[in-house]
N, C-alpha and C positions, 0 to 999 in steps of 0.2 A: 345714825343711819348705816345700814348695810348695803354695799354694793357688790352684787354677784357679777363678775365680769367673765365672760366667755374668752378663754385663752387658747392659742394654738402656737405651738413652737416650730412648726414645720413638719412635725411626725405625729404628734398626738394633740386631741382636743381635751381640755379640762377647764374646770371652773375655779375661780379663786375669789375668796371673800374678802372685802376690806371694809373696816368700820370706821366712820368718820363722825365727829361730833356735828350735829347740826348747825351750830352757831358758827362754826368754821366755814361753811359752804352756802348758807342760805342767802348770801348777797351775790353769789357767783352764778355764772351760767353753768350749763352742763359741761362744756368744754373746760371752763375753769375748775370744775370739780375733778375732771380726769387729769388735769394738770397738777392739780393739788395732791391727788393720790400718787401721781408718778414722782412729783418732787419730795413728798414726805413719807411715802411707804414703799414705793417699788419702781425703781428706775428702769426695770426691764418691760414695763407695761407699753405696748406699742399701739398708737392710733395716729391718724393723719390730721393735719390742721395747718393753716397757713395765716390768712388775713385777719381772722377773729372779728369780722365786720360783715359777714353774711354775703360776701362777694364771690370768694373763690370756689365755695361748694365742696371743700376738702373734708369737712369734719362730720359727715353723715354717719350716724349710728342709730341702733335701735334700743329703746327703753321699754321694758316690758312687753316686748313684741311689736312695737310700733316705731316707725322711722322718724327721727328728728334731726335738724341741722343743730349740731352741738352748741356752736357759738351764738345761735340765735334763740336759744331756749334757756330761760331763766329757771333756776332751780325752785324758786318760789312757785312758778308755773306748775312744775311737776308735782310739788308738795300739794298743791291745790287739786291737780288732775287725779293723783293717786292718794288722796288724802286718808284712805283706810289702811295704808301699809307705810311702814318704814323700811321696806326692802326694795331695792331696785336692781332688776336684771338688765346689765348692759351687754348687748351683742353686736357684732358687725352687721353691716346691711345684709339684707337677705338677697337671694338670686344672683350673688356674686360669689367668685372663689375667694376664699379667705388666704391671705399670704401670711399674716402674722397678727394675732390678736384680734384688734379691731381694724385693721388694714386689709383691704381687700384689692383684687386685681381688676383694673380698669381697662386693660388692653381689648378684651372682646368687645366691650361696649363702644370703645373708640373705633374699632373696626367696623362696628355697625354703623357709626356716625359717619364714617368715610363713604359708606355705600350710597347714602342719600345726597352726597355732594353739598354739604351745608354752607358753602361759600357762595356769595352772591356773584353771578355773571350778569352784568349790566346790559341793558339794550343798546345797540350799536349807535342810535341816535343821540345818545348822551355824549357830549364833547368833554374833552379833558379840561378845557377851560371853565366851563359851566358846571361840570360834575352831574351827580344824579339828583335832580330836584324832585321834591315831593310836596303836595299840598297837605293841609292839616288832616284831612279825611284819609288820604292815603297812608299817612303816617300812623294815624290811630288804629288801622287794620292791623299793624304788625307790632305796636309798642309793646303790648302784653308778652309776646313771645321773646323779646328782646331781653326779659328780665331772667330767663332761664340760666342758672349758674351751673349746670351739670352736676349738682350735688347727688344725684342718684337715688334720692328719696322716692321719687315715683316708682322707679324700677324695683325698689325693695318692697313696696307695698302691692305690686301688680300681681294679681291672682292668675293671670294667664301665664306669666313667667314662672311662678311657683309651680304650676301644673306641668308646663311643657315649655323649655326655652328653645326648641329645636326649630320652631317655625314662627317666631315672633322676635321683635326687637324691643329695646327699652323704650318706654312712652316718651322720654325726653328726645329720642331720635326722630320720632314723628313730629314733635313740636317744632324741632329745628327744621325738619323738611317743609313743614307748612309755613313757617316763618318766611323762608326764601321763595317758596312757591307762590305765596299770597302777596309777595312784595311787588308793588307797581313797576318797580325799576328791572324787575328780572326778565332776562331775554327769552328764556323758555322755562316755564314751570315744570313741564314734564321731565326735565333733568332730574328733578327731585320727587316727582309724583311716581313715575314708573318704578324706580327701585324700591319706594315704599309698598307699592302693590305686590311686588314679587317678593317682598320680604316680610309678609305677615300683616299688612295693613287690615285686612278684613277679619283678623283673627282676634281682635280685641273682644273681650267678654262683657264689656260694659259695666264692670264693677264700680267704676268711678273712684276706687282707692287712690289712684294718682292724683285726681283733682282734690280729693279730701286731705291729703297730707303734704301737698306741695307748700314748702314755706314761702314761696313767692306768689302763691295763689294763682297759679296758671293751671288752666284746665287742658290737660293732654288729651283728655276723651274728646272735648270739643275740637281740638286740633285734628285729631284723628277723623272726625265726623267732616271736617272742612276738607281734608285730603280726599276722603271717599267721593264727596260730592263733586269735587274738581275732577277726580279721575273719571267719573261717570259722564260728566259734561264733555270731557275730552275723547270719549269714545272706549274707555277702559271699563266695559260693563258686562264682560262675560265672566262666568264662574258662580259660585254658590253665594258669595257675598253680595254682589250686585243683584243677584236674582232674589235674594232674601229682602233687600232693601226696597226693590221694585214691587215686590209682593205686599209689603206693609202699605206702600203708597196706593196700590190698587185697591186694597181693602178700605183704607181710610178715604180716599177721595172718589174713586170710581165705583165702589160697591156700596155697602151699607153704612161704612164708619165704623164697623165693629171688626176686630181681628178675627179672622177665620182661620183657626189653627189646622184644620185639615187641608184647606187649599194653600195655606202658607207652606206646609211640608211638601206638598206635591209641585208647587211652583218653584221652590227653592231647589230640592234635589231631584225632581222629575219624577214620574210615576214609578219607573222600574226600580230606581234607587230607594224611594221612600218605602215601597213595599218590600224590597229585599232586605232592607236594614230594619225593617219591623217598626219604623217610626210611627206610622199610622196606628198600628196596633198598641203600641206602647201608650200613645196618647189617649186611646179610647179606654184602655184599662185603668188609666189614672184619672179618669172623669174629665179629663182636659177637653175632649173632642166629642161632639155628637156626629155620627157618620151622615146624618140627614143634612148637616150644615154645608156638605159638599154642594148643595144646590143653592146655598146662600141663606141669609137669615133677615130678620126685621131690621129695616133701617133705624139707626138710633135718632133720639130726639136731639134737634138742633144740627142735623148733619149738613144742612145747606150752610149754616153759619161756619161749620168746621172747615167746609170746603173753601169758603170765602177767605178765612184766615189763612189757610194754606197757600192759596193762590196769591194773596197779598204779600205773604213772605217770599214766595218765588219771584215776585214781581220787583220786590225791593232787593233781593239778592242780585238780580241781573243788573239793576241800576248800579 
C-alpha cells in the first residue's frame, strides 16, 4: 500500500510517499498506521494524538479528501471504502493553518469557542447543597451535544469555511453554544445565543457535511437550527437570515405551501436590494422563477395537512 502524506516543514509544502505491506497494517487503525510509518520509516513525520480511544479528539486527519478521526478508523474500513485503489493520500485537516505536516493550529478555533462562553452558568435558585438537578427529559435535550470531543472534523468538511472563514465559526462552536443555551440549568441562554448570531450563525450554507462526517454522529446543522429558532423567539429577528426563514414559513403555512422564489428574494433582501443586485433577473434567466408568481400560485395538494403538521411541531416545541 502507498501512503502519500502531505508534509510541511515550516517553510515549504511537499509530499512524501511511504510504501507499506498490507499485512503489516490491516489489523491497525489509521492512527496505528501513522505510528507504524513513524516508528519504522520516518521519525520526522509529525501528527497529533493522545488517548487512542476516540475521546480526546486530537488525531483528526484527511484521507483522500475526507476527514476522519484516525484512532476511530480501522484500516479495513478504509480498504473497503476505497477498494478500487491501493494509494491513500493523507492530509492535515482542512480550514486550519498547518503548523507541521499533519499538525494544525487550533488557537483561532479556541478563540471562537471562547466567544460563545461555553461554560455553564447555573440559575441562582440552585443551591450548593442540592446542585443542579435535571429530570430525564431535560437531560435528553443535551446529551447528544455532550459527546462532542472537539476533533475538528466538522470544521474540516465545512463548505462555508472553505469558501470564506472571515464571517463564520467552526460548526462545533455552535454545537457547544447550543448545548449550554438549551440546558435547563442555564441562567441566561442569550449569553451564548447573542455571540453566535453576531459571529455568523445565519451564514451556514446547509451542506450538512458537518453532520455526515462527525465521528460522534452529532448534527451541528441541527444545533445551528436550534440556535436560530431560539434567537428568533428571544427577539433577535432582524437581518437577512431571519427574514429568509420567515419568508419560508410564510410560503409554506400562510400562502400556498409552495416556495415562491421571487417573493423569497424580495422578502429576504428587500425590493431595492434584490433589484439592485439583479437577484430577480438572475433567477428568471435561469428558469427558476416566473415573474407572474409574485401574485401567488396554486395551493399544493395536502396543504391543510402540511399546516397541521407544522402547527403540531410548534406546539410540541413550546411544551
